[in-house]
N, C-alpha and C positions, 0 to 999 in steps of 0.2 A: 596446453590445449584444454578447452572446456569439455568435460566428460558429461555424458547424458545416460550413464548406466544406472542400475538400481543399487545404490549404496546402502549399507546398513545405516539405519536412522534411529537415534535415541529420541523417544517422545516422552514429554512430561506434561501432565496436567498441573497447572499452576494457578495461583491467585496473585494478581499483580496489584501492588499498592499504587494508587493514583490519587493523590490529594487525600480527601477524606473517605474515599471508597476503596474497595478491593474488587478487581475485575477478573473474572475467570478467563483462562487462556490455555493454549497448547503451544509449548516450545518444542520444535523438532530440529535436531542437530545431526546432520549426516556426517559420516566419517570424513575427515580431512576437509571440513567446510572452509570456504575462503570468503564468506560474506554472510551477513544476516539481513533478511528482508522482513520488515515489520508491516503487517497488513492493517489497513484502516478501512473498515467496512462502511457501507452506505446505509441509507434509510431502509428500515425494515429488514436488515440483514444482521448476521452475527458470525461468531467464530465457527458456527456449524453450517455455514453456507456451503452447499455442495460445490459450487463453482470456485469459491475461494480455497476450499480444501483441496480441490483437484489441482489448482494452480500452485498451491504451496507444495504439494507432493511432486509436481513437475519440476519446481525449482530445487527441491531437496535432491532429486535425481541428478540435477546439474551441479550440485555441490554447495548450494546455499542453505543455511539454516533459515528457519521461518518462525515467526511468532504470530499466531492468530489469537486475537482476544476481543472481548466485547468492550466497546467504547462507553456503553451505558449499562447501568444495573437493570435488573428485571423490572423494578418499580419505575425507573425513569423512562423505559421504552414506550410506555403508554402515552406519554406527553409528546405530541408531534413537534412542539417547539424545541424540545431537546435535540431532535434529529437534525435541526437546522442551526443549532447553536455552535457555530464553527469555532468560536473562541473557547467554549467548554470542551469540545471534542479535541481541538488542537492542543489544548493544555494537558488533557489526559494522555494524549499520544506522546507529548514531550515527557511527562512524568514517567510513562511506561518505558520510554527509550532510555532514560537515565537509569531506571531500575535494572533493565535487562543488560545494560552495559557493565553492570557490576557482577553479573553471574559468571562463574568460573568457566563454564563451557563455551561461552561466546564473548568473553571479555575482550579479546584481542581482535574481534572481527569488525571490519567496516560495515556501516549500517546504511541500508536503503529503505525507502517506503514504497509500498504498493497500495494505491488507493482505488476505490470504486465508488461511483455515484458521489454522495455528499462526503464520503470518506476522503476523496481526493482533496477537497478543500481543507479538511483537517490536516492532511499530510503536508500540504503546502504551507499552511499556517505554522505547523510545528517546525518545518524545515528552515524557517527564518531564524530560529534560535541557534546562533553560531556555536554555542557551547555543546550542542549535540553532535556536531560534525556529521550531518547527514550527507552522504556522498552522492545519492541519486534518488530520483522520484519517478515512478511509473504509474500510469493511471489507465483504468479500463472503464470506458463509458462514464467518465468522471464529470464533476461539476466544479472545475477550477474557478469559475466565475464567482462562486460563493466566498472565495478568499481574496476578492478583489483588493481589499484594503492592504493586503500584504504581498501581493504578487511582485511588486517592484523590489522587494527585499529578499526574494528567493535567489540563492546562489547555486543550489544543487542542480545539476543537469536534469532536465525534466522531459519525459516522454509521455505524450498524450495519445492514447490508443482509442479510436472511436469507430463504431460500426458504420458502414456505408449506408445503412438503412435507418439511421438515427439522426436525421438532418438537423433537428433543433439543437441537440447536444453537440453536434459537430460545429454548428455556428458558434455556440458558446465557447467551445474549446479553441477555435481559431481566434476569437476575440481575446480570450485570456492569454493565448500564446503571444499575441502582440504586446501584451503588457509585461511579460516576463523578460527580465534582462539576462537571466541565466541561459545557458545553452538549452535549446528547446526544439523538440520535433513533434509534429502532429502526423500520425499515421492512421490511415483509414483501412479497415478490414472489410473488403468487399462482401456484400451479402449479409452482413451481421446487423441485427437489430440491437436494441439497448442492452439486453441481457446476454448477448452472444450465445443464443440457444441453437443456432443453426449448425448443422454438421461441419466440423472442422474449424469453426470460427474461434472457439475458445482456445483451441490448441494454437491457432495462429497468434492470438493475443499473448498467450503464455510464452511462445517462442520469441516474440518481439521484446517482452519484458526481460526474459532470460538474457538475451543478447545485450540489452541495455545495461543490466546489472553486471554482466561479465565485463563489459567495457569500462564501467565506472567504479565498480567495487574491487 
């Protein structure tokens, strides 16, 4: 049975090697973890995003380890073209996944991705690398359409969570879902806008992601 109590969590500030750069991150491992969720942030966001940190802690309480890290260096973040370079971001996510899979605390844990905004495209791009064995992908207000070139190659079960008051992104998610050959669900959180700032909406999204990862990890 999935537990949702407050487990002891070991947190480590780390530098992740990804190609030619090192990316700062936080690895959190609760006692008796049974899965690892790697976060892929979207445009203008980072490992310090309050929403991502809250969701990571929510998942820690449910028994999932989490890795929050920056996909871009401080110097790279100023170039908007980098934010939409899905191949670059997906490649770094893949490199990070390989690295974290070798760390003793989480070596044996199945891996899932949690993406937001453009980070969802990076997550789906990286998930097509069969050597990573990504077991599931969840997305909050994501842009899966930006990974259109690889959507047909995704085999990991994918959950697309979208706010009911985010119609343009909802349309893009439905279009992307029709291109995915993997198991896929689109779930609408009523009353939520793109950032899920409305009372209760972020918790609803986190609960949906938790249940998806519990099912597939």
